[in-house]
Each structure stands twice: as C-alpha cells, then as structure tokens.
C-alpha positions in Angstrom: -1.6 6.8 23.7 -4.1 9.7 23.8 -6.3 10.4 26.8 -9.3 9.2 24.8 -7.7 6.0 23.6 -6.6 5.3 27.2 -10.0 4.8 28.4 -10.6 1.6 26.2 -10.6 -1.4 28.6 -8.1 -4.3 28.1 -11.0 -6.7 27.3 -12.3 -4.2 24.7 -8.7 -4.1 23.0 -8.4 -7.8 23.3 -11.8 -8.3 21.6 -10.9 -5.8 18.7 -7.6 -7.6 18.3 -9.1 -11.0 17.9 -11.7 -9.3 15.5 -9.0 -8.2 13.2 -6.8 -11.4 13.5 -10.0 -13.3 12.5 -10.7 -11.0 9.6 -7.1 -11.6 8.4 -7.3 -15.2 8.7 -10.7 -15.5 6.9 -9.6 -13.0 4.2 -6.4 -14.7 3.5 -8.3 -18.1 3.2 -10.7 -16.8 0.9 -8.1 -15.1 -1.4 -6.2 -18.2 -1.4 -8.9 -20.2 -3.1 -7.9 -18.1 -6.1 -4.4 -16.7 -5.7 -1.8 -19.6 -5.4 1.8 -19.3 -3.8 1.6 -15.7 -3.1 1.3 -15.8 0.6 3.7 -13.0 1.5 2.2 -10.8 -1.0 -1.3 -11.2 0.3 -0.1 -10.6 3.7 1.5 -7.2 3.0 -1.4 -6.0 1.0 -3.8 -6.8 3.8 -1.3 -5.2 6.3 -1.4 -2.0 4.1 -5.3 -2.2 3.9 -5.8 -2.5 7.6 -3.2 0.3 8.2 -5.2 2.7 5.7 -2.5 2.8 3.3 -2.0 2.7 -0.6 0.0 0.1 -2.2 2.4 -0.2 -5.2 2.6 -3.6 -6.5 5.5 -4.4 -8.9 5.9 -7.7 -10.9 6.3 -9.0 -14.4 3.3 -9.7 -16.6 1.3 -12.9 -15.8 1.7 -13.0 -12.1 -2.0 -12.5 -11.2 -1.4 -8.9 -10.0 -4.7 -7.7 -11.4 -6.5 -10.7 -10.2 -5.4 -10.3 -6.8 -6.7 -7.0 -6.4 -10.2 -7.7 -7.8 -10.3 -10.9 -5.4 -9.4 -8.5 -2.6 -12.3 -6.4 -3.3 -14.6 -9.4 -3.7 -13.6 -10.8 -0.4 -13.9 -7.2 1.3 -17.3 -6.4 -0.2 -15.8 -3.0 -1.6 -16.9 -1.2 -4.7 -14.1 -1.7 -7.3 -12.9 0.5 -10.3 -10.0 -0.6 -12.7 -8.3 2.0 -14.7 -5.8 1.0 -17.4 -3.3 3.6 -17.6 -2.2 4.4 -21.1 -0.2 7.5 -22.7 -3.4 9.1 -23.8 -5.1 9.0 -20.5 -6.3 12.4 -19.2 -6.8 13.4 -15.4 -10.3 14.0 -16.4 -10.6 10.4 -17.3 -9.8 9.5 -13.7 -11.4 12.2 -11.6 -14.4 13.0 -13.7 -15.7 16.0 -15.6 -18.5 18.6 -15.9 -21.0 17.7 -18.4 -23.6 20.1 -19.9 -27.0 18.9 -19.0 -30.5 20.3 -20.2 -33.2 20.4 -17.9 -36.1 18.7 -19.8 -38.7 20.6 -18.0 -37.3 24.2 -18.0 -34.8 23.5 -21.0 -32.3 25.5 -18.9 -28.6 24.2 -19.3 -26.2 23.7 -16.4 -23.0 21.9 -15.8 -23.1 18.8 -13.8 -20.1 16.8 -12.6 -19.9 13.3 -13.8 -17.8 11.4 -11.2 -15.0 9.5 -12.6 -13.7 5.8 -11.5 -11.6 7.4 -8.7 -14.9 7.6 -6.6 -14.7 4.0 -5.4 -13.6 2.1 -2.4 -10.8 0.0 -4.2 -9.1 1.7 -7.0 -7.0 -0.4 -9.2 -4.5 1.9 -11.2 -3.0 -0.8 -13.6 0.4 0.0 -15.1 0.4 3.4 -13.4 3.9 4.2 -15.2 2.6 4.0 -18.8 0.8 7.5 -18.4 2.5 10.6 -18.0 3.2 12.6 -14.7 0.4 15.1 -15.3 -1.9 12.2 -15.3 -0.3 10.3 -12.5 -0.8 13.5 -10.4 -4.4 13.1 -10.5 -4.4 10.7 -7.9 -2.2 12.8 -5.5 -4.9 14.6 -3.6 -7.2 11.6 -3.6 -4.3 9.3 -1.9 -3.3 12.0 0.6 -6.5 13.8 1.4 -9.1 11.2 0.4 -11.1 13.9 -1.8 -11.1 15.1 -5.2 -11.4 18.9 -6.1 -13.0 19.7 -9.5 -13.2 23.4 -10.5 -14.4 25.2 -7.3 -15.9 22.1 -5.5 -14.5 19.4 -3.5 -16.0 15.8 -3.2 -15.1 13.3 -0.4 -14.3 9.9 -1.6 -16.1 6.9 0.2 -14.5 5.1 3.1 -12.3 3.0 3.3 -10.3 4.1 0.3 -7.3 2.2 -1.2 -5.3 2.6 -4.3 -3.5 -0.5 -5.5 -1.2 0.3 -8.3 0.7 -2.0 -10.6 3.7 -1.6 -12.6 6.0 -3.8 -14.8 9.7 -3.4 -13.8 11.3 -5.1 -16.9 9.7 -3.1 -19.7 10.8 0.5 -19.8 9.9 1.7 -23.3 7.1 3.9 -23.3 6.9 4.2 -19.6 7.1 7.4 -17.2 8.7 6.6 -13.8 6.7 7.9 -11.0 8.0 11.2 -9.4 9.5 10.7 -6.0 6.2 12.8 -4.3 3.9 10.3 -6.0 5.9 7.2 -4.8 6.0 8.5 -1.3 2.2 8.5 -1.2 2.3 4.6 -1.4 2.7 3.0 1.9 4.2 -0.1 0.6 5.8 -1.3 -2.6 5.1 -5.0 -2.7 7.2 -7.1 -5.1 5.5 -10.0 -6.8 7.9 -12.8 -7.6 7.6 -16.0 -9.7 5.7 -18.7 -7.8 7.6 -21.8 -6.7 7.4 -25.1 -8.8 4.8 -26.7 -6.5 2.7 -23.4 -6.6 3.0 -23.1 -10.2 1.8 -26.4 -10.9 -1.3 -25.9 -8.6 -1.8 -23.0 -10.8 -1.8 -25.1 -14.1 -4.1 -27.6 -12.5 -6.7 -24.9 -11.2 -6.6 -22.5 -14.4 -7.3 -25.2 -16.9 -10.0 -27.0 -15.6 -13.4 -26.0 -14.4 -14.3 -22.4 -13.8 -12.5 -20.9 -10.7 -14.6 -20.4 -7.7 -16.5 -17.2 -6.7 -15.3 -15.4 -3.8 -17.6 -14.8 -1.0 -17.6 -11.5 1.1 -16.2 -12.0 4.5 -15.8 -8.4 5.8 -17.6 -5.3 4.6 -16.6 -1.4 4.3 -18.0 -0.4 7.6 -15.9 -3.3 9.6 -12.9 -2.3 7.8 -13.2 1.4 8.7 -13.7 0.1 12.4 -10.8 -2.1 12.2 -8.4 0.6 10.9 -9.5 2.8 13.9 -8.5 0.0 16.0 -5.0 -0.2 14.5 -4.3 3.3 15.5 -5.0 2.5 19.1 -2.2 -0.2 19.4 0.2 0.9 21.9 4.0 1.2 20.8 6.9 1.2 23.1 9.6 3.9 23.0 12.1 1.4 22.1 10.0 0.5 18.9 9.6 4.0 18.0 13.5 4.5 18.3 14.1 1.5 16.4 11.7 2.5 13.5 13.2 6.2 13.6 16.9 4.8 13.6 16.2 2.7 10.4 14.8 5.6 8.5 17.6 8.0 9.6 20.2 5.4 8.8 19.2 5.6 5.1 20.1 9.2 4.6 23.5 9.5 3.2 23.9 13.1 4.3 23.1 12.3 8.0 25.8 12.7 10.5 27.3 9.5 11.2 25.8 7.7 8.1 27.6 4.6 7.1 30.0 4.4 4.5 28.0 1.9 2.2 25.0 4.3 2.6 26.9 7.3 1.5 28.4 5.0 -1.4 25.2 3.4 -2.7 22.3 5.8 -1.9 21.8 9.5 -3.3 18.5 10.1 -1.2 17.0 8.5 1.9 13.7 8.0 3.3 11.8 11.0 4.7 9.4 11.1 7.9 6.5 9.5 6.1 8.5 6.3 6.0 8.7 6.3 9.7 5.0 6.7 10.0 4.5 3.9 7.7 6.5 1.7 9.7 4.8 2.3 12.9 1.3 2.0 11.3 2.0 -1.1 9.4 3.9 -2.5 12.5 0.6 -2.0 14.3 -1.6 -3.7 11.8 0.8 -6.7 11.6 0.9 -7.0 15.4 -3.1 -7.1 15.6 -3.2 -9.7 12.5 -1.1 -12.0 14.5 -3.3 -11.6 17.8 -0.8 -9.3 19.6 -1.9 -5.9 21.4 1.7 -4.5 21.1 4.3 -3.8 18.4 7.6 -5.6 18.4 10.7 -4.9 16.7 10.2 -8.1 14.5 7.1 -6.4 13.2 9.0 -3.3 12.4 11.8 -5.3 10.6 9.1 -7.4 8.6 7.5 -4.4 7.1 10.8 -2.3 6.4 11.3 -3.6 3.1 7.9 -2.9 1.6 8.1 0.7 3.4 11.6 1.5 2.1 12.4 0.1 -1.2 10.5 2.7 -3.3 11.6 5.6 -1.1 15.4 5.0 -1.5 17.3 6.3 -4.4 20.4 4.5 -5.5 23.5 6.0 -6.7 25.2 5.1 -10.1 27.7 3.1 -8.0 25.1 0.8 -6.7 23.6 0.2 -10.2 27.0 -0.4 -11.6 28.0 -2.7 -8.8 24.8 -4.6 -9.2 23.7 -3.9 -5.5 19.7 -4.0 -5.3 17.7 -1.8 -3.0 16.6 -4.8 -1.0 20.2 -5.6 -0.3 21.0 -2.3 1.0 17.7 -2.1 3.2 18.9 -5.7 4.8 22.3 -4.1 5.6 20.8 -1.1 7.1 18.5 -3.0 9.1 21.3 -5.3 10.3 22.9 -2.3 11.5 20.4 -0.7 13.9 20.9 -1.7 17.3 18.1 -3.7 19.0 18.7 -2.8 22.7 16.2 -0.8 24.4 16.7 3.1 24.4 20.0 2.5 21.9 20.3 5.2 19.2 22.2 4.6 16.0 22.6 8.2 15.2 
C-alpha cells in the first residue's frame, strides 16, 4: 500500500468494508425483485462496478440483459442512457456533434457542442457488435480515459462512469466482431445462461401478472465513487499478486515454459491489463464478502470473467470443440497455490 493509504486506521478500513458489503447486499436484494435466477451474473456485474470497470454481457435474446442493466441504474440512482447499436449508427450519434446556433439577440451564429448519450453515469451499449468498428471505436477514449474529445475540445464524463455492452453470441449474420483492443477495455465478460427450471417458472409467474415492482435507489453516485476508492485501498499479499500474474502468463502460448495444451489451443494470451483486472476485481469481491484482504479464491472466482474475452483460440480448439472456459479452468488448475511459488 502507498504511504497515504497506510495512514488509514484499521477501524476506518473495517467500517469501509462493512459499508461496501452492506451496499452489495442491498443492491443485490433490490435487483433480485426484478431479475430472477441470475445471482452469479448480478454479483459479477456489481464486482465490476465497484472495481470501476466496464462489462460486456453476452447471452441469447430474452434473458433480461437490458432489464438487468436498467435495474442496476435505478438501484444505484445513476443517470442512464441506452444506445441501440445498428449498422448505420455513426460515432457522432454516440459522442455528440456541433450544431450551428443563432443568438436571438445579436443574430450571430456559432457552433455549440450538443452532448450525445455517452454523457451519462451508466451507458448501455445494446448489441454492440451490430455496428462497424469505426463506430465501436467511439467508446474507446470514454472507456479508457473517461473523457470525450470533439474537435479541439475535451469533455470530462460524469463519475462514476460505466459502460455495459450486450452482444448475442449465436446470431453472426450482420455483426462485426469487436477488435481485440476494444475487448481488452472491458474488465469482465459476463455470460448469461438460461435460468434453471424453478427460476424460469418464477419468471413466468412474475411477468404475466400485475405490473413489476418499481425499484428503489439504495446508493447514489457519490457513494459509489467513494466505495471505488475504498476498493483501491484493500491490501494484497505478494502470494496473491504472484498467483494472478502466473495465471495471466500461463495463457500465453509463446511464453517460455507454456503448457502443451496452451500452445495447442491458444493463438494469443492475455496482456497486463488482465492482471490489473484480476487484482482490482479480487479486491472488490473481498470487500463485498466483508473481508479486508484478497484471497486466492477471490482471484480464482473472477478469473473466467476477466480472461474469456482476452484469449484467442486456435483452429485446433474450435475443431475439437474446446471452449475458452474449459481452457481457463485447465490454466487455473495448473497454477501452484503455494506461497511464493512461480509457475513460469
């Protein structure tokens, strides 16, 4: 921890941990009044939010991905904008554009920048892979630097700022796969699966009767920003840093000592940003569970969401029906858990 962070007292840190754990419990409870049977998805998105990252949500149509994001905005009391990505969407439709305005008193004309929907706390990029890379790239600066440049001016985005993007994994016609540089800006890729039978029955009962309940705000933007700062202060042991680093390096087929299955199934591994995401997500999860330190289990739990969109499979993996999640499981199982041990 830095010198400034080390000045915080144990009592202060414990209070902060309790605040975040309480916020997580209340947010999860509120969202689950609308979203049924997706506890893991809700948890992963909240980890991402508290860690200050962006999230790519992948699932077939009809699994309430859009409803989940709008419910999150309501429960967090955040400004919310939704952009439906289509092939004809232009970058200026996202960031905004200069409009020629006339002053009614002087009759002089001048250009004024009209902010686009990107200027919000929570941006839902719906079906992000349905627009060409030129338009997808309009999000890059916002996601990385939390600001937007238009012409010769730069505008800061409000805090907190999240991008939650959705994409459909089964319909490929008319889609544009996200470039690797774009994918790497997302801290997590969260997979939304079909609900279990009991949960789906509850969905049928809830959605075919009276109007769904309106969500109440349980936390606001200023509190979220404060809790994100708390996450950054969570201490991490050297063995946890080594474990996260070993996982990331073990995904690289060109790394010395890479496993045979990694060389056979992966064309490209994860970069340093994946390691940063593992540590930050591990910190957020630790606080959400009321702990003041990160464990190896925290890193293991968040690893699939951090890695699955950062690994590029080979033709061999595709031909053999091996999924990215199966490769990630093998990589994690390979990494030693002992303190100070190194895989590579």
